[in-house]
KOLLUM-804705 format. One line per 10 residues: their letters; for each residue x, y negated, z negated of N, C-alpha, C. Coordinates in nm, 3 decimals, decimal comma, always signed. Each point is the difference from the previous one (the first is absolute). Layout:
REM KOLLUM-804705
A	X:Y:Z:X:Y:Z:X:Y:Z; ...
This chain:
REM KOLLUM-804705
MKKLFVSALI	-16,461:-4,511:-9,248:+0,093:-0,082:+0,080:-0,040:-0,143:-0,005; -0,135:-0,031:+0,002:-0,043:-0,138:-0,012:+0,044:-0,060:-0,128; -0,007:+0,066:-0,109:+0,039:-0,051:-0,129:+0,146:-0,035:+0,000; +0,080:+0,081:+0,068:+0,143:-0,028:+0,006:+0,027:-0,126:+0,079; -0,070:-0,026:+0,112:+0,021:-0,122:+0,083:-0,038:-0,123:-0,075; -0,116:+0,003:-0,062:-0,042:-0,121:-0,076:+0,094:-0,028:-0,112; +0,046:+0,103:-0,068:+0,095:-0,022:-0,111:+0,127:-0,062:+0,052; +0,046:+0,041:+0,116:+0,125:-0,057:+0,057:-0,020:-0,146:+0,033; -0,118:-0,042:+0,056:-0,024:-0,141:+0,034:-0,001:-0,085:-0,126; -0,064:+0,050:-0,100:-0,004:-0,079:-0,125:+0,139:-0,019:-0,056
VMFIITACKP	+0,077:+0,107:+0,004:+0,137:-0,014:-0,053:+0,079:-0,101:+0,080; -0,013:+0,006:+0,130:+0,078:-0,092:+0,088:-0,047:-0,142:-0,021; -0,130:-0,022:-0,016:-0,043:-0,140:-0,024:+0,056:-0,054:-0,124; +0,000:+0,083:-0,098:+0,053:-0,048:-0,130:+0,146:-0,030:+0,010; +0,076:+0,083:+0,070:+0,143:-0,024:+0,016:+0,023:-0,130:+0,077; -0,077:-0,016:+0,108:+0,020:-0,118:+0,083:-0,037:-0,127:-0,075; -0,109:+0,011:-0,071:-0,044:-0,117:-0,073:+0,099:-0,040:-0,104; +0,064:+0,092:-0,053:+0,096:-0,031:-0,106:+0,135:-0,043:+0,058; +0,021:+0,026:+0,128:+0,127:-0,032:+0,061:-0,003:-0,145:+0,044; +0,098:-0,077:-0,038:+0,000:-0,143:+0,037:+0,014:-0,015:+0,151
GGSAADAAVA	-0,080:-0,086:+0,059:+0,011:-0,036:+0,140:-0,061:+0,108:+0,091; -0,067:+0,095:-0,053:-0,063:+0,106:+0,084:-0,123:-0,054:+0,068; -0,023:+0,046:+0,130:-0,114:-0,042:+0,075:-0,101:+0,114:+0,007; -0,118:-0,033:+0,045:-0,106:+0,101:+0,011:+0,035:+0,100:+0,106; +0,063:-0,040:+0,110:+0,040:+0,093:+0,105:+0,101:+0,099:-0,050; +0,090:-0,053:-0,074:+0,101:+0,094:-0,054:-0,065:+0,101:-0,092; -0,094:-0,046:-0,072:-0,067:+0,091:-0,093:-0,074:+0,110:+0,079; -0,059:-0,034:+0,111:-0,075:+0,100:+0,079:+0,093:+0,105:+0,058; +0,114:-0,054:+0,051:+0,098:+0,095:+0,057:+0,050:+0,093:-0,106; +0,031:-0,055:-0,115:+0,053:+0,083:-0,108:-0,103:+0,100:-0,044
ALEATRSAQN	-0,129:-0,040:-0,001:-0,105:+0,095:-0,041:-0,013:+0,114:+0,101; +0,013:-0,036:+0,132:-0,010:+0,104:+0,100:+0,112:+0,102:-0,009; +0,122:-0,052:-0,028:+0,114:+0,092:-0,015:-0,017:+0,089:-0,123; -0,054:-0,062:-0,101:-0,020:+0,080:-0,124:-0,100:+0,110:+0,023; -0,104:-0,035:+0,084:-0,103:+0,103:+0,027:+0,059:+0,115:+0,077; +0,082:-0,039:+0,107:+0,061:+0,107:+0,078:+0,094:+0,089:-0,088; +0,071:-0,067:-0,087:+0,091:+0,076:-0,088:-0,080:+0,099:-0,089; -0,111:-0,056:-0,046:-0,083:+0,086:-0,087:-0,057:+0,117:+0,080; -0,042:-0,032:+0,128:-0,056:+0,111:+0,080:+0,104:+0,106:+0,030; +0,125:-0,047:+0,030:+0,108:+0,098:+0,028:+0,030:+0,082:-0,124
AAATAKAQAP	+0,001:-0,065:-0,113:+0,030:+0,071:-0,124:-0,107:+0,105:-0,031; -0,126:-0,038:+0,031:-0,106:+0,096:-0,029:+0,007:+0,120:+0,096; +0,034:-0,031:+0,129:+0,010:+0,110:+0,096:+0,112:+0,096:-0,037; +0,112:-0,065:-0,043:+0,114:+0,085:-0,039:-0,036:+0,087:-0,121; -0,066:-0,059:-0,095:-0,040:+0,076:-0,121:-0,091:+0,114:+0,035; -0,092:-0,030:+0,097:-0,095:+0,109:+0,039:+0,070:+0,115:+0,069; +0,104:-0,044:+0,086:+0,071:+0,104:+0,074:+0,083:+0,090:-0,093; +0,055:-0,065:-0,106:+0,087:+0,074:-0,091:-0,080:+0,080:-0,105; -0,127:-0,035:-0,017:-0,077:+0,073:-0,104:-0,017:+0,143:+0,041; +0,016:+0,095:-0,087:-0,015:+0,145:+0,034:-0,140:+0,030:+0,041
TAEPPTAAPT	-0,007:+0,079:+0,104:-0,133:+0,040:+0,050:-0,062:+0,094:-0,100; -0,119:-0,033:-0,038:-0,069:+0,081:-0,102:-0,031:+0,140:+0,060; +0,034:+0,104:-0,075:-0,029:+0,137:+0,044:-0,151:+0,025:-0,010; -0,055:+0,062:+0,099:-0,145:+0,033:-0,013:-0,017:+0,097:-0,115; -0,110:-0,018:-0,068:-0,018:+0,088:-0,116:+0,001:+0,146:+0,037; +0,075:+0,072:-0,078:+0,012:+0,144:+0,025:-0,110:+0,073:-0,076; -0,069:+0,084:+0,070:-0,106:+0,073:-0,064:+0,059:+0,099:-0,100; -0,063:+0,006:-0,112:+0,049:+0,093:-0,103:-0,005:+0,143:+0,053; +0,108:+0,073:-0,019:+0,000:+0,137:+0,053:-0,114:+0,083:-0,056; -0,059:+0,073:+0,091:-0,108:+0,085:-0,047:+0,060:+0,110:-0,088
EVPATLAPTE	-0,052:+0,012:-0,120:+0,055:+0,098:-0,095:-0,044:+0,140:+0,047; +0,104:+0,084:+0,020:-0,024:+0,139:+0,041:-0,034:+0,079:-0,124; -0,115:+0,060:-0,004:-0,033:+0,078:-0,120:+0,098:+0,115:-0,021; +0,031:+0,016:-0,122:+0,091:+0,113:-0,034:-0,061:+0,130:+0,041; +0,087:+0,090:+0,046:-0,050:+0,133:+0,042:-0,066:+0,068:-0,117; -0,116:+0,042:+0,019:-0,072:+0,066:-0,108:+0,061:+0,137:-0,027; +0,017:+0,028:-0,128:+0,052:+0,134:-0,036:-0,101:+0,105:+0,041; +0,048:+0,108:+0,053:-0,097:+0,104:+0,043:-0,082:+0,048:-0,118; -0,124:+0,021:+0,025:-0,088:+0,046:-0,104:+0,035:+0,144:-0,034; +0,024:+0,027:-0,129:+0,036:+0,133:-0,043:-0,123:+0,091:+0,007
TATTVPTPTE	+0,021:+0,113:+0,065:-0,109:+0,097:+0,011:+0,014:+0,100:-0,113; -0,102:+0,016:-0,075:+0,003:+0,091:-0,113:+0,022:+0,141:+0,054; +0,104:+0,065:-0,054:+0,032:+0,136:+0,045:-0,051:+0,098:-0,102; -0,078:+0,091:+0,046:-0,056:+0,100:-0,090:+0,095:+0,118:-0,004; +0,050:+0,030:-0,121:+0,090:+0,113:-0,017:-0,086:+0,129:-0,005; +0,021:+0,087:+0,093:-0,082:+0,120:-0,001:+0,024:+0,087:-0,124; -0,105:+0,051:-0,057:+0,012:+0,089:-0,112:+0,050:+0,133:+0,051; +0,114:+0,052:-0,063:+0,052:+0,126:+0,047:-0,107:+0,109:-0,003; -0,005:+0,075:+0,103:-0,096:+0,112:+0,006:+0,039:+0,103:-0,103; -0,090:+0,035:-0,081:+0,032:+0,101:-0,104:+0,013:+0,136:+0,067
VPTVKATTNS	+0,117:+0,064:-0,027:+0,027:+0,129:+0,060:-0,083:+0,105:-0,071; -0,082:+0,073:+0,078:-0,080:+0,103:-0,065:+0,089:+0,104:-0,066; -0,043:+0,053:-0,111:+0,076:+0,100:-0,070:-0,001:+0,132:+0,075; +0,119:+0,057:+0,011:+0,016:+0,135:+0,058:+0,036:+0,092:-0,113; -0,076:+0,105:-0,017:+0,025:+0,090:-0,113:+0,019:+0,142:+0,048; +0,080:+0,073:-0,083:+0,019:+0,145:+0,025:-0,062:+0,072:-0,120; -0,084:+0,099:+0,030:-0,063:+0,080:-0,108:+0,041:+0,145:+0,024; +0,050:+0,063:-0,104:+0,053:+0,134:+0,013:-0,110:+0,103:+0,022; +0,020:+0,090:+0,096:-0,093:+0,109:+0,028:+0,025:+0,118:-0,093; +0,123:+0,005:-0,053:+0,042:+0,108:-0,091:+0,110:-0,059:-0,086
NANCRFGPDK	+0,046:+0,078:-0,097:+0,112:-0,047:-0,080:+0,121:-0,029:+0,092; +0,058:-0,115:-0,017:+0,104:-0,044:+0,094:+0,123:-0,053:-0,076; +0,118:+0,026:+0,058:+0,125:-0,056:-0,052:+0,024:-0,135:+0,064; +0,041:-0,098:-0,080:+0,034:-0,131:+0,055:+0,150:-0,020:-0,027; +0,078:-0,020:+0,109:+0,144:+0,007:-0,005:+0,070:-0,133:+0,026; +0,131:-0,001:-0,024:+0,079:-0,120:+0,023:+0,017:-0,035:+0,147; -0,023:+0,097:+0,087:+0,013:-0,022:+0,143:-0,090:+0,093:+0,079; -0,010:-0,024:+0,131:-0,092:+0,080:+0,084:+0,056:+0,136:+0,044; +0,034:+0,083:-0,097:+0,049:+0,131:+0,030:-0,001:+0,081:-0,130; -0,010:+0,131:+0,015:-0,001:+0,085:-0,122:+0,134:+0,006:-0,071
VFALVELLDT	+0,105:-0,047:+0,069:+0,132:+0,001:-0,066:+0,012:-0,112:-0,103; -0,091:-0,097:+0,003:+0,006:-0,110:-0,098:-0,062:+0,046:-0,132; +0,055:-0,057:-0,108:-0,047:+0,037:-0,132:-0,143:-0,047:-0,024; -0,065:+0,068:-0,093:-0,136:-0,033:-0,035:-0,007:-0,122:-0,087; -0,098:-0,087:+0,029:-0,025:-0,118:-0,084:-0,122:+0,019:-0,087; -0,107:+0,051:+0,058:-0,124:+0,015:-0,074:-0,086:+0,109:+0,064; -0,075:+0,070:-0,083:-0,097:+0,095:+0,049:-0,134:-0,069:+0,011; -0,071:+0,020:+0,115:-0,129:-0,057:+0,017:-0,107:+0,112:+0,000; -0,091:-0,007:-0,092:-0,107:+0,100:-0,004:-0,098:-0,019:+0,116; -0,076:+0,102:+0,025:-0,102:-0,004:+0,104:-0,098:-0,113:-0,029
GTSALVIGQY	-0,025:-0,083:+0,101:-0,095:-0,110:-0,016:+0,062:-0,130:-0,045; +0,132:+0,000:-0,024:+0,072:-0,122:-0,039:+0,015:-0,095:+0,119; -0,032:-0,127:-0,023:+0,016:-0,101:+0,107:+0,118:-0,092:-0,032; +0,067:-0,040:+0,105:+0,115:-0,088:-0,012:+0,001:-0,100:+0,117; +0,055:-0,116:-0,023:+0,007:-0,103:+0,103:+0,109:+0,034:+0,101; -0,032:+0,001:+0,126:+0,100:+0,029:+0,106:+0,078:-0,127:+0,032; +0,133:+0,008:-0,009:+0,086:-0,117:+0,027:+0,095:+0,022:+0,116; -0,004:+0,116:+0,062:+0,090:+0,025:+0,113:-0,019:+0,138:+0,061; +0,049:+0,012:+0,120:-0,006:+0,131:+0,072:+0,137:+0,028:+0,062; +0,040:+0,124:-0,005:+0,130:+0,041:+0,051:-0,005:-0,009:+0,152
TANGQWWKVR	+0,088:-0,085:+0,056:-0,005:-0,030:+0,143:+0,049:+0,118:+0,085; +0,086:+0,085:-0,053:+0,061:+0,106:+0,080:-0,103:+0,101:+0,050; -0,096:+0,037:-0,087:-0,098:+0,100:+0,044:-0,141:-0,032:-0,043; -0,019:-0,103:-0,084:-0,131:-0,041:-0,044:-0,071:+0,101:-0,090; +0,078:+0,099:-0,053:-0,061:+0,105:-0,080:+0,006:-0,026:-0,150; +0,066:-0,107:-0,039:+0,012:-0,032:-0,143:-0,051:-0,142:-0,024; -0,065:-0,021:-0,113:-0,047:-0,130:-0,042:+0,068:-0,043:-0,126; +0,040:-0,126:-0,005:+0,055:-0,054:-0,127:-0,116:-0,065:-0,074; -0,014:+0,036:-0,127:-0,113:-0,050:-0,079:+0,049:-0,060:-0,130; -0,089:-0,081:-0,059:+0,024:-0,056:-0,135:-0,112:+0,058:-0,087
TDKGSECWVL	+0,040:+0,075:-0,101:-0,099:+0,068:-0,084:-0,050:-0,092:-0,111; -0,103:+0,050:-0,075:-0,052:-0,078:-0,108:+0,102:-0,019:-0,110; +0,100:+0,085:-0,006:+0,107:-0,014:-0,100:+0,105:-0,100:+0,042; -0,013:-0,052:+0,122:+0,098:-0,096:+0,049:+0,115:+0,061:+0,075; +0,000:+0,133:+0,016:+0,106:+0,070:+0,072:-0,018:-0,022:+0,152; +0,111:-0,013:+0,071:-0,002:-0,005:+0,147:+0,067:+0,129:+0,049; -0,071:+0,080:+0,076:+0,056:+0,126:+0,043:-0,069:+0,044:+0,131; +0,050:+0,110:+0,056:-0,046:+0,049:+0,130:-0,079:+0,129:-0,018; -0,116:+0,007:+0,069:-0,083:+0,119:-0,004:-0,024:+0,050:+0,143; -0,002:+0,131:+0,017:-0,019:+0,059:+0,131:-0,143:-0,025:+0,049
GSNVSITGDT	-0,009:-0,040:+0,125:-0,131:-0,039:+0,056:-0,105:+0,113:-0,003; +0,044:+0,122:+0,013:-0,097:+0,112:+0,000:-0,063:+0,024:-0,134; +0,054:-0,063:-0,105:-0,054:+0,017:-0,134:-0,097:-0,110:-0,040; -0,020:-0,100:+0,090:-0,083:-0,114:-0,039:-0,097:-0,036:+0,113; -0,105:-0,072:-0,037:-0,092:-0,060:+0,095:+0,018:-0,151:-0,005; +0,006:-0,067:+0,115:+0,031:-0,141:+0,006:-0,129:-0,076:+0,033; -0,025:-0,106:-0,077:-0,111:-0,090:+0,032:+0,053:-0,143:+0,022; -0,059:-0,075:+0,092:+0,048:-0,131:+0,032:+0,066:-0,006:+0,137; +0,035:-0,120:+0,039:+0,061:-0,022:+0,134:+0,149:+0,029:-0,006; +0,041:+0,112:+0,048:+0,141:+0,041:-0,006:+0,088:-0,082:+0,094
NLVAGLESPP	-0,061:-0,079:+0,092:+0,080:-0,085:+0,087:+0,065:-0,112:-0,080; -0,052:-0,029:-0,118:+0,058:-0,106:-0,083:+0,112:+0,051:-0,091; +0,025:+0,130:+0,004:+0,104:+0,059:-0,088:+0,137:-0,016:+0,067; +0,096:-0,050:-0,076:+0,135:-0,019:+0,055:+0,071:+0,132:+0,021; +0,076:+0,006:+0,111:+0,085:+0,115:+0,023:+0,127:-0,009:-0,078; +0,041:+0,107:-0,066:+0,118:-0,004:-0,088:+0,098:+0,111:+0,041; +0,128:-0,028:-0,029:+0,103:+0,099:+0,022:+0,019:+0,080:-0,127; +0,066:+0,113:+0,014:+0,024:+0,087:-0,116:+0,119:-0,049:-0,078; -0,003:+0,012:-0,133:+0,121:-0,025:-0,078:+0,107:+0,104:+0,039; +0,125:-0,027:-0,035:+0,106:+0,097:+0,032:-0,035:+0,140:-0,057
TPTPVPPPSW	+0,019:+0,100:+0,080:-0,029:+0,136:-0,045:+0,100:+0,042:-0,109; -0,050:+0,048:-0,111:+0,090:+0,042:-0,107:+0,080:+0,121:+0,037; +0,113:+0,015:-0,063:+0,082:+0,120:+0,021:-0,077:+0,118:-0,063; -0,023:+0,106:+0,078:-0,075:+0,113:-0,053:+0,071:+0,061:-0,120; -0,082:+0,027:-0,101:+0,054:+0,068:-0,120:-0,091:+0,121:-0,029; +0,053:+0,102:-0,055:-0,084:+0,117:-0,031:-0,112:-0,038:-0,094; -0,121:+0,043:+0,026:-0,110:-0,035:-0,089:+0,021:+0,063:-0,139; -0,040:-0,072:-0,103:+0,015:+0,057:-0,133:-0,095:+0,116:-0,020; +0,044:+0,098:-0,078:-0,078:+0,117:-0,027:-0,090:-0,020:-0,121; -0,115:+0,064:+0,002:-0,090:-0,004:-0,114:+0,023:+0,118:-0,092
AGYWTTRCST	+0,084:+0,095:+0,041:+0,021:+0,122:-0,080:+0,076:-0,037:-0,127; -0,042:+0,065:-0,111:+0,071:-0,020:-0,128:-0,098:-0,024:-0,113; +0,059:-0,018:-0,118:-0,086:-0,021:-0,119:-0,025:-0,149:-0,016; -0,123:-0,035:-0,019:-0,045:-0,137:-0,020:-0,066:-0,013:-0,137; +0,030:-0,114:-0,066:-0,073:-0,035:-0,118:-0,121:-0,080:+0,046; -0,120:+0,051:-0,021:-0,118:-0,065:+0,057:-0,097:-0,050:-0,108; -0,084:-0,092:+0,046:-0,115:-0,047:-0,081:-0,124:+0,028:+0,080; -0,100:+0,064:-0,064:-0,122:+0,036:+0,071:-0,121:-0,044:-0,082; -0,096:-0,066:+0,066:-0,116:-0,045:-0,069:-0,090:+0,118:-0,047; -0,058:-0,016:-0,116:-0,092:+0,104:-0,048:-0,145:-0,052:-0,002
QPNNPDGSSQ	-0,018:-0,129:+0,016:-0,135:-0,058:+0,006:-0,012:-0,086:+0,125; -0,090:+0,040:+0,089:-0,013:-0,073:+0,127:-0,034:-0,147:-0,016; -0,072:-0,033:-0,107:-0,040:-0,142:-0,017:+0,110:-0,082:-0,071; +0,107:+0,065:-0,044:+0,110:-0,070:-0,065:+0,131:+0,059:+0,051; +0,030:-0,021:+0,128:+0,115:+0,075:+0,057:+0,136:-0,038:-0,057; +0,017:-0,124:-0,046:+0,131:-0,039:-0,052:+0,012:+0,030:-0,149; -0,105:-0,026:-0,075:+0,007:+0,014:-0,146:-0,005:+0,145:-0,044; -0,043:+0,089:+0,084:-0,020:+0,140:-0,043:+0,106:+0,094:+0,056; +0,110:-0,055:+0,048:+0,102:+0,085:+0,064:+0,072:+0,091:-0,101; +0,035:+0,118:+0,048:+0,071:+0,098:-0,080:+0,129:+0,037:+0,068
VNTVLFKQKG	+0,111:+0,008:-0,080:+0,131:+0,030:+0,056:+0,019:+0,151:+0,017; +0,055:+0,040:+0,115:+0,028:+0,142:+0,028:+0,126:+0,008:+0,080; +0,062:+0,116:-0,003:+0,112:+0,032:+0,088:-0,050:+0,095:+0,108; +0,016:-0,045:+0,124:-0,064:+0,073:+0,112:+0,109:+0,033:+0,103; -0,004:+0,126:+0,045:+0,089:+0,044:+0,105:-0,065:-0,015:+0,134; +0,058:-0,085:+0,086:-0,046:-0,014:+0,139:+0,083:+0,093:+0,088; -0,071:+0,073:+0,086:+0,068:+0,085:+0,101:-0,025:-0,051:+0,135; +0,103:-0,007:+0,085:-0,016:-0,055:+0,136:+0,054:+0,100:+0,100; -0,076:+0,023:+0,104:+0,046:+0,080:+0,115:-0,035:-0,078:+0,124; +0,103:-0,048:+0,069:-0,022:-0,089:+0,116:-0,061:-0,129:-0,052
DYVTAYFTCG	-0,116:-0,034:+0,054:-0,067:-0,122:-0,048:-0,120:+0,032:-0,089; -0,007:+0,125:-0,051:-0,114:+0,041:-0,080:+0,044:+0,017:-0,146; -0,078:-0,058:-0,094:+0,036:-0,004:-0,142:-0,117:+0,062:-0,079; +0,039:+0,081:-0,101:-0,097:+0,056:-0,091:+0,048:-0,014:-0,144; -0,098:-0,003:-0,096:+0,034:-0,006:-0,141:-0,120:+0,046:-0,081; +0,031:+0,064:-0,117:-0,108:+0,047:-0,087:+0,039:-0,030:-0,145; -0,096:-0,053:-0,079:+0,026:-0,036:-0,137:-0,132:-0,018:-0,075; +0,009:-0,031:-0,129:-0,119:-0,022:-0,081:-0,001:-0,144:-0,049; -0,118:-0,066:+0,003:-0,015:-0,139:-0,045:-0,133:-0,011:-0,075; +0,009:-0,035:-0,129:-0,121:-0,014:-0,080:-0,079:+0,126:-0,012
GWNIGINGTV	+0,071:+0,113:+0,003:-0,069:+0,129:-0,011:-0,057:+0,050:+0,129; +0,020:-0,074:+0,107:-0,052:+0,040:+0,129:+0,113:+0,049:+0,090; -0,029:+0,100:+0,081:+0,100:+0,049:+0,097:+0,002:-0,093:+0,119; +0,119:-0,042:+0,039:+0,015:-0,094:+0,110:+0,082:+0,071:+0,111; -0,048:-0,014:+0,122:+0,072:+0,048:+0,115:+0,021:-0,113:+0,101; +0,120:-0,005:+0,056:+0,032:-0,107:+0,096:+0,052:+0,065:+0,129; -0,048:-0,049:+0,115:+0,060:+0,035:+0,127:-0,014:-0,122:+0,093; +0,110:-0,029:+0,072:-0,003:-0,117:+0,085:+0,107:+0,004:+0,103; -0,011:-0,091:+0,098:+0,097:-0,012:+0,109:+0,083:-0,129:-0,020; +0,130:+0,015:+0,015:+0,093:-0,108:-0,019:+0,020:-0,077:+0,131
SADGMSMSGQ	+0,010:-0,132:-0,004:+0,027:-0,081:+0,120:+0,140:+0,030:+0,050; +0,026:-0,038:+0,125:+0,132:+0,027:+0,066:+0,114:-0,061:-0,077; -0,025:-0,115:-0,062:+0,112:-0,064:-0,074:+0,006:+0,044:-0,144; -0,092:+0,090:-0,041:+0,004:+0,054:-0,134:-0,047:-0,098:-0,108; -0,057:-0,116:+0,041:-0,038:-0,100:-0,097:-0,143:+0,007:-0,048; -0,082:+0,085:+0,062:-0,136:+0,011:-0,048:-0,051:+0,142:+0,023; -0,109:+0,030:-0,071:-0,061:+0,132:+0,013:-0,150:-0,016:-0,008; -0,071:+0,065:+0,087:-0,147:+0,000:+0,006:-0,050:+0,145:-0,008; -0,101:+0,021:-0,082:-0,052:+0,135:-0,009:-0,119:+0,008:-0,093; +0,002:+0,104:-0,083:-0,115:+0,028:-0,087:+0,051:+0,037:-0,140
LSYGGTPYVL	-0,075:-0,044:-0,100:+0,025:+0,040:-0,139:-0,127:+0,065:-0,049; +0,014:+0,122:-0,050:-0,116:+0,074:-0,051:+0,004:-0,011:-0,152; -0,103:-0,063:-0,058:-0,008:-0,027:-0,142:-0,115:+0,083:-0,056; +0,036:+0,112:-0,066:-0,105:+0,087:-0,058:-0,090:+0,057:+0,107; +0,053:+0,022:+0,122:-0,078:+0,056:+0,108:-0,067:-0,105:+0,087; +0,003:-0,128:-0,043:-0,059:-0,108:+0,081:+0,107:-0,061:+0,088; -0,018:-0,006:+0,131:+0,103:-0,054:+0,091:-0,005:-0,154:+0,001; +0,116:-0,061:+0,000:+0,013:-0,144:+0,009:+0,100:-0,033:+0,111; -0,017:-0,115:+0,062:+0,096:-0,051:+0,095:+0,123:-0,045:-0,075; +0,118:+0,036:+0,041:+0,125:-0,037:-0,068:+0,086:-0,084:+0,090
RLIRVPGNIN	+0,055:-0,113:-0,055:+0,092:-0,086:+0,076:+0,113:-0,036:-0,094; +0,125:+0,035:+0,042:+0,119:-0,031:-0,077:+0,097:-0,082:+0,084; +0,070:-0,093:-0,063:+0,098:-0,083:+0,069:+0,119:-0,025:-0,089; +0,119:+0,020:+0,054:+0,120:-0,030:-0,078:+0,015:-0,151:-0,019; +0,054:-0,038:-0,111:+0,012:-0,141:-0,033:+0,115:-0,060:+0,084; -0,029:-0,106:+0,076:+0,107:-0,065:+0,078:+0,112:-0,043:-0,090; +0,121:+0,039:+0,039:+0,119:-0,035:-0,081:+0,039:+0,107:-0,099; -0,087:+0,099:-0,022:+0,032:+0,109:-0,088:-0,072:+0,127:+0,044; +0,067:+0,080:+0,082:-0,068:+0,118:+0,056:-0,017:+0,108:-0,106; +0,051:-0,019:-0,119:-0,020:+0,097:-0,108:-0,123:-0,029:-0,083
QFQGKFYDAS	-0,086:-0,086:+0,052:-0,129:-0,028:-0,065:-0,109:+0,003:+0,106; -0,120:+0,041:-0,040:-0,113:-0,013:+0,093:-0,122:-0,047:-0,078; -0,085:-0,080:+0,069:-0,130:-0,038:-0,053:-0,104:+0,078:+0,078; -0,117:+0,020:-0,060:-0,102:+0,072:+0,071:-0,139:-0,009:-0,059; -0,094:+0,049:+0,073:-0,139:+0,005:-0,045:-0,071:+0,116:+0,062; -0,101:+0,049:-0,069:-0,088:+0,100:+0,059:-0,144:-0,046:-0,023; -0,084:+0,025:+0,094:-0,137:-0,055:-0,009:-0,094:+0,091:+0,076; -0,126:-0,013:-0,038:-0,110:+0,070:+0,067:-0,051:-0,089:+0,109; +0,019:+0,040:+0,125:-0,037:-0,086:+0,114:-0,150:-0,029:-0,001; -0,082:+0,092:-0,054:-0,144:-0,020:-0,001:-0,047:-0,073:-0,127
NPGKDGGFCG	+0,090:-0,019:-0,094:-0,037:-0,065:-0,125:+0,112:-0,095:-0,043; +0,000:-0,127:+0,055:+0,114:-0,091:-0,020:+0,034:-0,026:-0,145; -0,095:+0,013:-0,093:+0,032:-0,027:-0,140:+0,069:+0,111:-0,069; +0,009:+0,113:+0,064:+0,064:+0,118:-0,064:+0,137:+0,020:+0,058; +0,100:-0,056:-0,065:+0,136:+0,013:+0,051:+0,101:-0,003:-0,116; +0,126:+0,018:+0,032:+0,100:+0,004:-0,104:+0,136:-0,041:+0,051; +0,095:-0,010:-0,093:+0,134:-0,038:+0,036:+0,096:+0,119:-0,018; +0,100:+0,005:+0,089:+0,100:+0,107:-0,007:+0,133:-0,057:+0,050; +0,103:+0,002:-0,088:+0,128:-0,058:+0,036:+0,111:+0,085:-0,063; +0,124:-0,027:+0,040:+0,108:+0,080:-0,056:+0,137:-0,061:+0,023
GMSGSEPPSP	+0,096:+0,057:-0,072:+0,138:-0,040:+0,017:+0,091:+0,119:-0,019; +0,117:-0,004:+0,061:+0,094:+0,109:-0,009:+0,143:-0,054:-0,004; +0,095:+0,089:-0,026:+0,142:-0,038:-0,007:+0,023:-0,115:-0,094; -0,064:+0,004:-0,117:+0,020:-0,102:-0,102:-0,094:-0,120:+0,007; -0,083:-0,007:+0,103:-0,095:-0,110:+0,012:-0,135:+0,041:-0,061; -0,055:-0,090:-0,080:-0,131:+0,021:-0,061:-0,112:-0,027:+0,103; -0,121:+0,052:-0,024:-0,114:-0,037:+0,088:-0,015:-0,152:-0,001; -0,032:-0,061:+0,114:-0,007:-0,142:+0,010:-0,130:-0,058:-0,063; +0,003:-0,128:-0,024:-0,117:-0,069:-0,053:-0,022:-0,124:+0,087; -0,123:-0,020:+0,055:-0,115:+0,085:-0,016:+0,017:+0,133:+0,068
CRW	-0,075:+0,100:-0,050:+0,009:+0,134:+0,057:-0,079:+0,013:+0,129; -0,121:-0,056:+0,000:-0,089:+0,009:+0,113:+0,016:-0,122:+0,089; +0,022:+0,020:+0,132:+0,018:-0,112:+0,089:-0,133:-0,036:+0,068
């Protein structure tokens, strides 16, 4: 403000000095008015000047929400289901369903083991198994011993019951092949025509094979698809198992063997009504 007053006096002295006939008093008055004018102008300018905003503090930066830390999830290893097996206590029929009315799928010799894959829910008396041959069939519980945790075995329903049909008869003339050498049951077979006689479920036959007298007697299953019994070869008894070929009841495959001497066995098969003995002969 002092600088403004002094500047106004100087300006007024100069103007007065330059003005013709001007006096010193006039110059002082003029200088005073100029000072007041300058003061008023400065006050007006100050009033009109925008009031400076106080500095605004920079907003505190909010940290971004941290992504949740991923927790490593351990995938549990599936518990391995213990194997449940059925082992035959005696020669057993394995069928398409849990009843004797179902057709035969496979014959299981004594001591044969198969993987259990199901149990008949209606009565629990039949087990569904998968054999070493890949067949899936049903075996009666009284014919097998079960090992493993049966609580892990799935309950299964029965397939539709087939329409009952009369069992095929074994009676009649069969063209047969019979082994003559126990150590070569397939390569040593001899062809014969053999008459089978059947009374009820009991079957007998007598013939000659390789110069030896052969006698057969056995019991036929309820569906007529298999026969179990004995074959006497030159006076030596052998276990006999015969089964009709699925899809052709006019053929059967079979084997006879010495239960006490596993290496001493043979093949026996046949065909009738125009069907030749099947190949392989021994199942």
